[in-house]
C-alpha positions as CSV (number, residue, x, y, z in Angstrom):
1,M,22.1,-9.4,3.0
2,G,21.0,-11.7,-0.1
3,T,19.6,-10.5,-3.3
4,I,16.2,-8.3,-3.5
5,K,13.9,-7.6,-6.4
6,M,12.3,-4.1,-6.5
7,T,11.0,-1.9,-9.0
8,G,12.0,1.6,-9.8
9,I,12.9,4.3,-11.9
10,I,16.4,6.1,-12.7
11,I,16.1,9.4,-11.9
12,S,20.1,10.1,-12.3
13,E,23.3,8.2,-14.2
14,N,26.8,9.1,-14.2
15,N,29.9,7.3,-15.7
16,L,31.9,5.2,-13.3
17,G,35.1,3.7,-14.4
18,D,35.7,2.5,-18.0
19,Y,32.5,0.8,-18.3
20,D,30.3,1.1,-15.0
21,K,27.6,3.5,-14.1
22,M,26.5,5.0,-10.6
23,L,22.7,5.6,-10.6
24,T,20.5,6.9,-8.6
25,M,16.8,4.9,-8.5
26,L,13.3,6.1,-6.8
27,T,11.7,2.9,-5.4
28,P,8.7,2.7,-3.7
29,G,9.7,1.4,-0.6
30,L,13.0,2.4,-0.1
31,G,12.8,5.6,-1.3
32,K,15.8,7.3,-3.1
33,I,19.0,4.7,-3.3
34,S,22.3,4.8,-4.8
35,C,23.2,2.0,-7.2
36,V,26.3,0.6,-9.2
37,A,25.8,-1.1,-12.6
38,K,28.9,-3.0,-13.1
39,G,29.6,-2.8,-17.3
40,A,26.1,-1.4,-18.0
41,R,28.3,1.0,-20.4
42,R,29.6,-2.0,-22.6
43,Q,27.3,-2.2,-26.1
44,K,26.7,-5.9,-25.5
45,S,25.8,-5.5,-21.5
46,A,22.2,-6.9,-20.4
47,L,22.1,-3.7,-18.3
48,L,22.4,-1.2,-21.1
49,A,18.7,-0.4,-21.8
50,G,17.3,-0.9,-18.0
51,T,19.9,1.6,-16.4
52,Q,19.2,4.6,-18.5
53,F,17.8,7.9,-17.1
54,L,13.9,7.8,-16.8
55,C,13.8,3.8,-17.3
56,F,11.6,2.4,-15.4
57,G,11.7,-1.3,-14.5
58,E,12.3,-4.4,-12.3
59,Y,15.7,-4.7,-10.6
60,L,17.7,-7.6,-9.2
61,M,20.3,-6.4,-6.8
62,Y,22.0,-6.7,-3.6
63,K,23.0,-4.3,-1.0
64,G,26.9,-3.5,-0.6
65,S,28.1,-1.3,2.2
66,N,27.3,1.9,0.8
67,T,25.4,1.2,-2.1
68,Y,23.2,-1.5,-4.2
69,N,24.6,-3.4,-7.0
70,I,22.3,-4.6,-9.7
71,N,22.6,-8.0,-11.0
72,S,20.1,-7.6,-13.8
73,C,17.0,-5.8,-14.5
74,E,13.7,-6.1,-17.1
75,T,12.5,-2.7,-18.4
76,I,9.0,-2.0,-17.8
77,E,8.5,1.6,-19.4
78,V,11.3,3.6,-21.0
79,F,9.5,6.8,-22.1
80,Y,10.7,6.8,-25.4
81,K,8.9,9.6,-26.7
82,L,10.4,11.9,-24.0
83,R,13.7,11.1,-25.8
84,T,12.8,11.9,-29.2
85,D,11.2,15.6,-28.2
86,L,13.6,18.3,-26.7
87,D,10.6,20.1,-25.2
88,K,9.0,17.4,-23.5
89,L,12.7,15.6,-22.5
90,N,13.2,19.5,-20.8
91,N,10.4,19.4,-18.8
92,A,10.8,15.7,-17.6
93,V,14.2,16.5,-16.5
94,Y,12.4,19.6,-14.7
95,I,10.3,17.4,-12.8
96,T,12.9,14.9,-12.0
97,K,15.0,17.9,-10.3
98,I,12.4,18.4,-7.8
99,I,11.7,14.5,-7.2
100,R,15.1,14.4,-6.4
101,D,14.9,17.2,-3.8
102,V,12.1,15.8,-2.1
103,T,12.9,12.0,-1.6
104,E,15.2,10.6,0.6
105,E,16.8,7.0,1.6
106,N,14.8,4.5,3.9
107,E,11.1,6.4,3.1
108,N,8.0,4.9,1.7
109,C,7.9,6.7,-1.9
110,Y,4.9,5.0,-3.3
111,R,2.5,8.1,-3.7
112,I,5.1,10.1,-5.0
113,L,6.9,7.4,-7.4
114,Q,3.1,7.0,-8.6
115,L,2.6,10.8,-9.1
116,F,6.1,10.9,-11.1
117,L,5.1,7.8,-13.4
118,N,1.8,9.4,-14.0
119,T,3.0,12.6,-15.1
120,L,5.8,11.4,-17.3
121,Y,3.1,9.0,-18.9
122,V,1.1,12.3,-19.7
123,L,4.1,14.1,-20.6
124,S,5.2,11.5,-22.8
125,E,1.9,9.9,-24.7
126,T,-0.1,12.8,-24.7
127,D,-0.2,16.2,-26.1
128,K,-1.7,18.1,-23.3
129,N,-0.3,21.3,-22.5
130,P,2.9,21.1,-20.6
131,D,2.3,24.2,-18.5
132,L,-1.0,22.2,-16.9
133,I,1.1,19.1,-16.5
134,I,3.5,20.8,-14.4
135,S,1.2,22.8,-12.5
136,T,-0.9,20.0,-11.7
137,F,2.0,18.0,-10.7
138,K,3.3,20.7,-8.5
139,L,-0.1,20.8,-6.6
140,K,-0.7,17.2,-6.1
141,L,3.1,16.8,-5.0
142,L,2.4,19.5,-2.2
143,C,-0.6,17.6,-1.1
144,I,1.6,14.5,-0.7
145,L,4.4,16.4,1.1
146,G,1.9,17.8,3.4
147,F,0.9,21.1,2.0
148,T,-2.4,20.5,1.3
149,P,-4.3,23.9,0.4
150,R,-7.6,24.5,2.6
151,I,-10.5,24.4,-0.2
152,D,-13.5,24.0,1.7
153,G,-14.3,27.7,2.3
154,C,-12.7,30.6,3.4
155,V,-9.8,30.0,5.5
156,N,-10.5,33.1,7.5
157,C,-14.1,33.7,7.9
158,K,-15.3,30.3,7.0
159,Q,-18.1,31.1,4.6
160,Q,-18.4,29.3,1.6
161,E,-19.8,31.4,-0.7
162,D,-18.2,34.4,-2.9
163,I,-14.5,32.7,-2.9
164,K,-12.5,34.6,-5.4
165,Y,-9.0,34.3,-4.1
166,F,-6.1,31.8,-3.2
167,S,-4.1,33.1,-0.3
168,L,-0.4,32.3,-0.1
169,K,-0.1,33.3,3.6
170,D,-3.1,31.3,4.7
171,N,-2.8,28.2,2.7
172,G,-6.1,28.0,0.9
173,F,-8.8,29.8,-0.2
174,K,-10.4,33.5,0.6
175,C,-13.6,35.0,0.1
176,E,-13.7,38.3,-1.9
177,I,-13.7,40.5,1.6
178,C,-11.0,38.3,3.3
179,G,-8.7,38.2,0.1
180,K,-8.9,42.1,-0.4
181,Q,-7.1,42.4,3.1
182,D,-4.7,39.8,2.4
183,K,-1.8,40.9,0.2
184,S,-0.4,37.5,-0.4
185,C,-3.5,36.6,-2.5
186,L,-3.9,36.0,-5.9
187,E,-7.4,36.1,-7.7
188,M,-8.9,33.1,-9.3
189,S,-11.6,32.9,-11.6
190,E,-14.4,29.8,-11.2
191,S,-12.5,27.4,-13.5
192,T,-9.3,27.7,-11.6
193,I,-11.0,27.3,-8.2
194,N,-12.7,24.2,-9.8
195,A,-9.5,22.8,-11.3
196,I,-7.6,23.4,-7.9
197,K,-10.5,21.4,-6.1
198,Y,-10.2,18.5,-8.8
199,I,-6.6,18.3,-8.4
200,I,-6.4,18.2,-4.5
201,M,-9.3,15.4,-4.4
202,S,-8.9,13.3,-7.7
203,P,-7.8,9.9,-7.5
204,P,-4.1,9.3,-9.3
205,K,-5.2,7.6,-12.3
206,K,-7.6,10.6,-13.3
207,L,-5.3,13.6,-12.0
208,Y,-5.1,14.7,-15.6
209,S,-8.4,14.0,-16.7
210,F,-9.3,17.7,-17.3
211,N,-8.4,21.1,-19.5
212,L,-8.1,24.6,-18.8
213,K,-8.6,27.5,-21.1
214,D,-5.6,30.0,-21.7
215,E,-6.5,32.3,-18.8
216,A,-7.6,30.2,-16.2
217,L,-4.3,28.0,-17.1
218,E,-2.3,31.1,-16.4
219,E,-4.0,31.7,-13.0
220,L,-3.2,27.9,-12.2
221,K,0.2,28.0,-13.2
222,L,0.9,31.2,-11.0
223,I,-0.6,30.1,-7.9
224,S,1.0,26.6,-8.2
225,K,4.5,28.1,-9.2
226,L,4.5,30.7,-6.0
227,Y,2.7,28.3,-3.4
228,F,5.1,25.8,-4.8
229,N,8.4,27.8,-4.3
230,E,7.3,29.1,-0.9
231,K,6.6,25.9,0.5
232,L,9.8,24.2,-0.8
233,E,11.8,27.6,0.1
234,K,13.4,26.8,-3.5
235,E,12.5,28.3,-6.8
236,Y,12.9,25.7,-9.8
237,K,13.2,26.8,-13.2
238,I,13.4,25.0,-16.6
């Protein structure tokens, strides 16, 4: 196979030998791939900047027997502000752990990569509440993975009025009467209901164009956390 050019973001890096790196890269078309960057740890290496953790760039590489080998790279975004703010970096690492778990090799990851890059950008370049960013990220990622909650009315009786609860068991909204009969239900305010609808239906570039006050944000945080943990059958901790 000859050389190929692709965009991707480095989601893990490990030292290999004296000067090389073993990388994991998320790409839109090939999914999660393993890459070797020879000499990337040398101070004068042309690969030094483009093979750092969370660097998004364009890479020229060829496929070896088990891994891809990077010939050259051109950085597009390095998310510098994530590297200078420990709290932001910790949240970025947390999000990246999730991304590594939900992606595989040889699968189309365009939508996941788009969400990941948008989320890192908002985390890096804005002062938006990180709890809102992570909660939104989790809920939107579940939609991409095929776990979209049902929000067009009560999942039990189908009525569209008096929606008050989110059912973890039945994957969506419930009215007050049906919700009180479901022990997996979490109560929601009108602001939280509207936020969940917005997250599910919004286009990628406008995903983070909203804010929530403290009480509604706590509701969204709890719902997204419990729903996410249940669907992925794993609890993630920062």
